Structures are given as structure tokens and as C-alpha cells.
C-alpha positions in Angstrom: 76.2 178.0 -53.1 77.1 174.6 -51.8 73.8 173.3 -53.1 74.5 174.7 -56.6 77.9 173.0 -56.5 76.4 169.6 -55.7 73.6 170.1 -58.2 76.3 170.7 -60.9 78.2 167.6 -59.8 75.0 165.4 -60.0 74.4 166.8 -63.5 77.9 166.0 -64.6 77.7 162.4 -63.2 74.2 161.8 -64.7 75.1 163.2 -68.2 78.4 161.4 -68.3 76.3 158.2 -67.9 74.1 159.4 -70.7 77.1 160.0 -73.0 78.3 156.5 -72.1 74.9 155.0 -73.0 74.7 156.7 -76.3 78.3 156.1 -77.2 77.7 152.4 -76.5 74.7 152.5 -78.9 76.8 154.2 -81.5 79.6 151.6 -81.0 77.1 148.8 -81.6 75.4 150.2 -84.7 76.8 147.2 -86.7 76.3 144.6 -84.1 73.9 141.9 -85.2 70.7 141.8 -83.2 71.9 144.5 -80.8 69.2 146.2 -78.8 69.9 149.8 -77.9 70.0 151.2 -74.3 67.8 154.0 -73.1 68.6 156.1 -70.1 66.1 158.1 -68.1 66.6 160.7 -65.4 64.8 161.9 -62.3 65.1 165.0 -60.2 66.2 164.7 -56.5 64.1 165.6 -53.6 63.2 169.3 -53.4 64.0 171.3 -50.3 63.1 174.9 -49.6 61.5 175.2 -53.1 64.5 174.2 -55.1 65.8 170.8 -56.3 68.9 169.0 -55.2 70.1 167.9 -58.6 69.5 165.0 -60.9 69.9 161.2 -60.7 69.8 158.4 -63.2 66.4 156.7 -62.8 67.1 153.7 -65.1 69.1 152.3 -68.0 67.0 149.8 -69.9 67.1 147.8 -73.2 64.7 148.8 -75.9 63.6 145.5 -77.6 62.0 147.1 -80.7 62.5 145.3 -84.0 65.7 146.1 -85.9 65.8 146.3 -89.7 66.2 142.9 -91.4 68.6 142.7 -94.3 69.6 139.9 -96.7 72.9 138.0 -96.4 74.8 135.4 -98.4 74.8 132.7 -95.8 72.3 129.9 -95.7 72.5 129.6 -91.9 71.8 133.2 -91.1 68.4 133.6 -89.5 66.5 136.7 -88.4 63.5 136.8 -86.0 60.7 139.0 -87.2 58.5 139.7 -84.1 58.9 138.8 -80.5 61.2 136.2 -79.1 64.8 135.1 -78.7 66.9 132.3 -79.9 67.8 129.9 -77.1 71.5 129.1 -76.7 73.4 127.0 -74.2 76.9 127.1 -72.9 79.1 124.0 -72.0 77.8 124.1 -68.4 74.3 123.6 -69.6 73.1 127.1 -68.8 70.6 128.7 -71.1 71.0 132.2 -72.5 68.9 134.2 -75.1 69.9 136.2 -78.1 68.5 137.9 -81.2 71.7 137.4 -83.2 71.1 134.8 -85.8 74.6 134.7 -87.5 75.1 131.0 -86.8 78.0 128.7 -87.7 78.5 125.0 -88.2 81.1 124.0 -85.6 83.7 121.2 -86.2 81.7 118.8 -84.1 78.7 119.4 -86.4 76.5 121.3 -84.0 74.8 124.6 -85.0 76.3 127.3 -82.8 76.7 131.0 -82.2 79.8 133.0 -83.1 80.9 132.5 -79.4 80.5 128.7 -79.6 77.2 128.3 -77.8 74.9 125.6 -78.9 71.7 126.7 -80.7 68.8 124.9 -79.0 65.8 123.4 -80.6 64.0 120.2 -81.4 65.4 117.2 -83.1 63.4 114.4 -84.8 61.9 112.2 -82.2 61.3 109.2 -84.5 63.2 107.6 -87.4 61.2 105.1 -89.5 63.2 102.9 -91.9 61.8 100.8 -94.7 64.5 98.7 -96.3 65.0 95.8 -98.7 67.7 94.7 -96.3 66.6 94.9 -92.6 70.3 95.1 -91.6 70.7 98.4 -93.6 69.3 101.5 -92.1 71.7 104.1 -93.4 72.4 105.4 -96.9 75.7 104.1 -98.2 77.6 104.6 -101.5 75.6 101.6 -102.9 72.4 103.7 -102.9 73.2 105.9 -105.9 69.7 106.4 -107.2 67.9 109.4 -105.5 64.2 108.6 -105.6 62.6 111.3 -103.5 63.2 114.0 -100.8 60.2 115.8 -99.4 59.0 117.3 -96.1 55.3 117.2 -95.3 53.8 119.2 -92.4 50.7 117.6 -90.9 49.3 119.7 -88.0 52.2 119.9 -85.6 54.2 117.0 -87.1 56.8 117.2 -89.9 57.5 114.1 -92.0 60.8 114.3 -93.8 60.9 111.5 -96.3 64.1 110.5 -98.2 64.4 107.4 -100.4 67.2 106.0 -102.5 67.9 102.8 -104.4 70.8 100.8 -105.8 71.4 100.9 -109.5 68.3 99.1 -110.8 69.3 99.8 -114.4 72.4 97.7 -114.1 71.0 95.0 -111.8 67.8 94.2 -113.8 67.9 90.8 -115.5 65.3 89.1 -117.6 63.4 86.3 -115.9 64.2 82.7 -116.7 61.8 81.1 -119.2 60.7 78.7 -116.4 58.7 81.7 -115.1 56.8 82.0 -118.3 53.1 82.7 -117.6 53.8 83.7 -114.0 54.5 87.4 -114.3 57.5 86.8 -116.5 59.3 90.1 -117.3 62.3 91.2 -119.4 65.0 93.4 -117.9 63.7 96.4 -119.9 60.2 95.9 -118.5 61.5 95.7 -115.0 63.2 99.0 -115.4 60.1 100.6 -116.9 58.0 99.2 -114.0 60.3 100.9 -111.6 60.0 104.2 -113.5 56.2 103.9 -113.5 55.9 103.2 -109.8 58.5 105.8 -109.0 56.5 108.5 -110.9 53.4 107.5 -108.9 55.3 107.6 -105.6 56.5 111.2 -106.2 53.1 112.3 -107.4 51.5 110.8 -104.2 54.1 112.5 -102.1 53.2 115.9 -103.6 49.5 115.1 -103.1 50.2 114.3 -99.5 52.1 117.5 -99.1 49.0 119.5 -100.3 46.6 117.6 -98.1 48.6 116.4 -95.1 45.7 116.2 -92.7 43.5 114.0 -94.9 42.1 110.8 -93.3 44.6 108.0 -93.8 43.3 105.3 -96.1 45.4 102.9 -98.2 45.4 102.7 -102.0 44.4 99.5 -103.8 45.5 98.1 -107.1 43.0 97.2 -109.8 42.9 93.4 -110.5 40.9 92.1 -113.4 40.3 88.5 -114.5 39.7 87.0 -117.9 38.2 83.5 -118.2 39.0 81.8 -121.5 38.0 78.4 -120.2 34.9 78.0 -122.4 36.7 78.8 -125.7 40.0 77.2 -125.3 39.0 74.3 -127.5 38.9 76.8 -130.4 42.7 77.0 -130.3 43.9 74.2 -132.5 46.5 75.4 -135.0 48.9 78.2 -135.9 46.2 80.1 -137.7 44.2 80.4 -134.5 45.0 83.2 -132.0 44.0 84.6 -128.7 44.0 88.3 -127.9 43.0 91.0 -125.5 43.1 94.8 -125.5 44.4 96.6 -122.4 44.3 100.4 -122.4 44.4 100.5 -126.2 47.3 98.0 -126.3 46.3 95.0 -128.4 48.0 91.9 -127.1 47.8 88.9 -129.4 49.3 85.4 -129.5 49.0 82.8 -132.2 48.7 79.1 -131.2 52.2 77.9 -130.5 53.1 74.2 -129.8 50.3 73.5 -127.3 47.5 75.3 -125.4 49.6 75.8 -122.2 52.5 77.4 -124.2 50.1 79.7 -126.0 48.4 80.9 -122.9 51.7 81.5 -121.1 53.1 83.5 -124.0 50.1 85.7 -124.1 50.4 86.2 -120.3 54.1 87.1 -120.8 53.2 89.8 -123.4 50.7 91.3 -120.9 53.3 91.2 -118.1 55.7 93.1 -120.3 53.3 96.1 -120.8 54.7 98.8 -118.5 53.2 98.6 -115.0 51.3 95.4 -115.4 51.5 91.9 -113.9 49.8 88.8 -115.5 49.5 85.3 -114.2 47.7 82.6 -116.1 46.4 79.2 -114.9 47.3 77.2 -118.0 44.9 74.5 -117.0 41.8 76.6 -116.7 42.7 79.5 -119.0 42.0 82.2 -116.3 44.2 85.2 -116.5 44.7 87.5 -113.4 45.9 90.9 -114.5 47.0 93.5 -112.0 48.1 97.1 -112.3 51.3 97.7 -110.4 50.6 101.3 -109.8 48.1 101.6 -106.8 45.0 103.6 -107.4 45.3 103.6 -111.2 42.6 102.1 -113.3 42.9 100.3 -116.6 40.4 99.0 -119.2 40.3 95.4 -120.4 38.1 94.6 -123.5 37.9 92.6 -126.7 39.1 89.4 -125.0 38.7 87.0 -127.9 39.7 83.7 -129.5 39.9 83.5 -133.3 39.2 80.0 -134.8 39.2 79.9 -138.5 38.2 83.5 -138.6 35.4 82.9 -136.2 35.6 85.2 -133.2 34.5 84.1 -129.8 34.5 86.8 -127.2 34.6 86.4 -123.4 33.7 88.7 -120.5 36.1 90.3 -118.2 35.5 91.0 -114.5 37.1 93.1 -111.9 38.3 91.2 -108.9 39.4 94.4 -107.1 38.8 98.1 -107.9 41.5 100.7 -107.9 41.3 103.2 -105.0 43.4 106.3 -104.8 43.7 106.3 -101.0 44.5 109.3 -98.9 47.0 110.6 -96.4 50.0 108.7 -95.0 48.5 105.2 -95.9 48.3 106.3 -99.5 52.0 107.0 -99.5 52.8 103.7 -97.9 50.8 101.9 -100.5 52.7 103.6 -103.3 56.0 103.1 -101.6 55.4 99.4 -101.2 54.7 99.1 -104.9 57.9 100.9 -105.7 59.9 98.7 -103.3 58.5 95.6 -104.9 59.3 96.8 -108.4 62.9 97.6 -107.4 63.3 94.2 -105.7 61.9 92.6 -108.8 64.8 94.4 -110.7 67.3 92.9 -108.2 67.8 96.3 -106.6 67.6 97.5 -103.0 65.2 100.1 -101.7 65.8 102.3 -98.6 63.4 104.9 -97.3 64.2 106.9 -94.1 61.5 109.1 -92.6 62.5 111.6 -89.8 59.4 112.5 -87.8 59.6 115.7 -85.8 56.7 116.9 -83.6 56.7 120.5 -82.6 53.6 121.2 -80.4 53.2 124.5 -78.6 55.1 123.3 -75.5 58.1 121.7 -77.2 59.9 124.6 -79.0 62.3 125.6 -76.2 62.7 122.3 -74.3 65.2 120.4 -76.4 68.9 120.0 -77.2 71.6 121.1 -79.6 71.1 120.5 -83.3 73.8 118.3 -84.8 74.1 118.8 -88.6 76.4 115.9 -89.3 74.5 113.2 -91.2 76.7 110.4 -89.9 75.9 111.4 -86.3 72.2 111.3 -87.2 72.7 107.8 -88.7 71.4 109.0 -92.0 74.3 109.0 -94.4 77.7 107.4 -93.9 80.6 109.9 -93.4 78.6 112.8 -94.7 78.8 116.6 -94.0 76.4 118.4 -96.3 75.1 121.9 -97.0 72.9 123.5 -94.3 69.8 125.4 -95.1 67.2 126.8 -92.7 63.6 127.3 -93.8 61.4 130.2 -92.8 59.7 128.1 -90.2 63.0 127.3 -88.5 63.5 123.8 -89.8 67.1 122.9 -90.3 68.0 120.7 -93.3 71.3 119.2 -94.5 71.4 118.6 -98.2 73.6 116.1 -100.0 73.3 114.6 -103.5 69.7 115.7 -104.1 68.4 114.7 -100.6 67.5 117.2 -97.9 67.5 115.7 -94.5 65.6 117.3 -91.6 67.9 117.4 -88.6 66.1 119.8 -86.3 63.9 122.9 -85.7 65.2 126.0 -84.1 63.2 127.0 -81.0 62.4 130.5 -79.8 61.5 131.8 -76.4 59.7 134.8 -75.0 59.3 136.4 -71.6 56.4 138.0 -69.8 58.6 141.0 -69.0 61.5 141.1 -71.4 62.7 144.4 -69.8 63.6 142.3 -66.8 66.2 140.3 -68.7 69.8 140.7 -67.6 72.2 141.8 -70.3 75.3 139.5 -70.2 77.3 140.9 -73.1 78.1 139.1 -76.3 74.5 139.8 -77.4 73.3 137.4 -74.7 70.6 137.8 -72.1 69.7 135.7 -69.1 66.4 135.2 -67.4 65.7 136.7 -64.0 62.9 136.8 -61.4 61.8 140.1 -63.0 61.6 138.7 -66.5 59.8 135.5 -65.5 60.5 132.0 -67.0 60.9 131.4 -70.7 57.8 130.5 -72.7 57.5 129.2 -76.2 57.4 131.9 -78.8 57.2 129.9 -82.0 53.7 131.1 -82.7 54.5 134.8 -82.0 57.2 135.3 -84.6 58.5 134.4 -88.0 62.0 133.1 -88.7 63.5 134.5 -92.0 66.4 132.5 -93.4 69.3 134.2 -95.3 68.6 137.4 -93.4 70.0 139.0 -90.2 68.4 141.6 -87.9 70.5 144.8 -87.6 70.9 146.8 -84.4 67.8 148.9 -83.7 70.0 152.0 -83.1 69.0 155.2 -85.0 72.3 157.0 -85.5 70.6 160.3 -86.0 68.9 160.1 -82.6 72.1 158.9 -81.0 74.1 161.8 -82.4 71.5 164.2 -81.3 71.4 162.9 -77.8 75.2 162.9 -77.6 75.2 166.6 -78.5 72.5 167.3 -75.9 74.4 165.5 -73.2 77.6 167.3 -74.2 75.9 170.7 -73.8 74.3 169.5 -70.5 77.7 168.4 -69.3 79.2 171.8 -70.2 76.3 173.6 -68.5 76.7 171.7 -65.3 80.5 172.2 -65.4 79.7 176.0 -65.7 77.4 175.8 -62.7 80.2 174.2 -60.6 82.8 176.9 -61.6 80.2 179.7 -61.0 79.5 178.2 -57.5 83.2 178.0 -56.8 83.6 181.7 -57.7 80.8 182.6 -55.3 82.5 180.7 -52.6 85.8 182.3 -53.2 84.2 185.8 -53.1 82.4 184.9 -49.8 85.6 183.6 -48.3 87.4 186.8 -49.3 84.7 188.9 -47.7 85.1 187.0 -44.4 88.9 187.8 -44.5 
């Protein structure tokens, strides 16, 4: 009878804990990233062929995937697969969570709802190409957005952003003293910028599709025309000199003297979009260059007309146009654009953030600061945060998207050994083992959150089972008590 009494007591204690576990699961049904608890029981040592009751064997977390649902926040992130976000408190201690409902704190750092820093990688290098070496940050002067693109090459991300000052307003026609030496009008300078800018963006997209191509620079086509043997045919205003470049017939009648005539023809070639022309007025040799790297052009019908008698000269290529590949191709195109902008009395600034994210780097980093001024990218700027599906954190402002970090994830050899700390946090233990990089074992999904992996139907069923078990064990106690009372009365 005493044994039955204690058996009932053990059942009440055990199933009270079961009710507590399932009620906790039910309470956290709406908690982001919550992992349900599971309780298991064991019977107590048998004696004289009957058991001595029940005991709680273990209460453990079930780390199965929760449902992933869309949200309206650009900085919500869900983990699809194994792994945990790495977060850190003010004391520098790391914790781990599946809750991806992040916030941007006042200090600019990406944090959890409980003000813990989200840990990840930040760009390790910042490469600046500037018309003014003293300027390495985008200011209000750089109003022209030229490009913004991120290229992934193996385990390195190149985030390239370029801007310029207002070249449309700054472009001025060259002085006539420059006639014959790549003389350009303000309009041509602007069109040259547009041509090289278009090439720059095309090359960036090409680099994005083939980021691992062998890096080789582009070259510009340079052609020469030698009129030296026929210059004597230019004598009066009825005579002319001409050349056809890509179906553009450029013609100049004799004007004043031979040198003036040659220079004026050269100026007309220079004012074709995307071309440069320099003439040696003494020898009559023209050097014509395409300003867009890797782009070919045709030069033909180079003639002198003297009294309706045509004398044609040959053209030669001094340098072939080569497309180039990889990063060096981008650098060639960028240099051409920079030169065209500076020719238009404008300033160019390109900032490239380089972030390497090899297999051993994803969880050994620091907090991610989303303030662009703190990153020395844009003066006094706080932009809109977006997180890509591969965990890259971008801050967008005025058409540019700056890469400021990459969220890291960690995993454990025995995740059941993690210690639940509350607030959706876990800490590593000897049983869990040390954190290892999990970036290749999961996928981060932006604008989504992982729900609790609690099945309400199962939880309600278990609550009813535990309730009935609690009542049954209570009945065994009252029955045992009645037997004891009867026995005591018999002794009396």
C-alpha cells in the first residue's frame, strides 16, 4: 500500500512536469525561431516483480525546422537548414539563436530584439580610385550615380560603387589653342562620358557572369593615317581631305594653310563620340584612338581631292582592340571612364569593398555596423538595409547599395548539448562541442522568419494525456490512502 502511494506520487510529479513542458510549448507557439521541448519518462527500478513508479528521464530541445513565412521587414532573416545565428552580448560572450527578427540599433549595429550584436564578417579591404587622392568618401558633390554592383568570385565578394560630380555642368569646350590635339567641344566631352560609362556598366555585368575568368586588361584600338605623300595636293579651297570612320565621313576643305586644314580635320574626328585624334601638322600623320577599351572601329577611304583627282592613302593599326577578361578588364574600362570625366572637368570616385568569406571565416568576426559614415563610405548617411539570400548585408542610398557585412552562422556536433538560456538563446557546452562554420550547410532567406516548430495539435493531445495520467495517479494515491485507513481501523 505504501508502494502504491509512492508510485502515485511519482506519477503526479512526472506528469506535472509533462504538463509544464507542453504548456511551455503552447505558450511559445508564436515565438520566432522557438524550438519545442520534448519530455521522456523512465520506470524506476523493479522490486519483487513490480515497479517503483516513474521518473523524468530527460527534457530536451527538438531542433527540427520550423515553418518559414514571409514578412514585411527587409532585415528579417530565416535559416533554412542547420545552424544558428551568432550573437554577442556587451561582455563579449557569444550566444546562438534561430530568431532572425533583427533591428537596426541607434548606434547603427545590426542587433537582436534584446540588443545583442549580430556577428558576421565585415569587408577586409577598401579600394578607392579617386580623381582627388584626398577624397575617399562620397560627399554631396558626387551627385551622379555611375554604378553599383556586387560580384562574387570564388569566396570573395567585390562590391563596386562609383559616382561622379556633375559633368554635364562642368564640361567646357577646349581652347582653340588645342586644335589638332584631341580638341573637343563640351557636348562631345559629355557624349564621351556617356559612351565610356555605358561600356563600364556592360563590363561590370560581364564580370558578374564570369567572375573567375583569368584577369587580362583591355586595350584600345589605335589606328594611324599617313597623308605625308599627298599633302602637296592640298593647295586651295576647292581641295579637301577626308576619311571615313565607322560610316562617318569626315571632310575638311583647305583652309588658310596646310597646318590649319589638318588640325581642323583632326578636330572633327575628335568630336565623333568616343574618339580621340591627334595630328602631326608637320608630317600629316593622324593618330586616332577609340576611347572605349576593347571596341573596334573601321578606318577607310582616307583621301585627298585635288582638282577632282582623288589620291588615297593606306591606314594601319598601331594597336588592336582587345576585350580583356576579369577584374583587369573592369579596371581598364574604369580608367577610360575616369579619364573622360576628368576631361569634362568632373571628378570620379569609385569605392570597392572586398569581403572574403572562406569556410573558416563565417563565425569568427565582429558586429555589423550599418551606418555608412562609420564605414567611411558616405558622409552622414543612414540608408535602407537589405539582406540577400546569401547573408550579405547591404545599405542602400540614392541608387547605391553598399556591402557592409555578411551574417555568419554556426553549427555544433551535438546541438542537443546546447544550453537553453531563455530569450531564444543557447550557449555552447562541453556536450555540444565548439561552434563550427555552418554557412555551407544552410540557406539564409531574407524577408522571411522561421516560426516555432510546435505542432499545436500534438501539444493539446499530450496535455490531455498528461491531465488524465495526473488524475489517474491522484486516484491511486486516494485508493492507497483508503487501504491504509482500513488497515489502521482493523488494528484498532
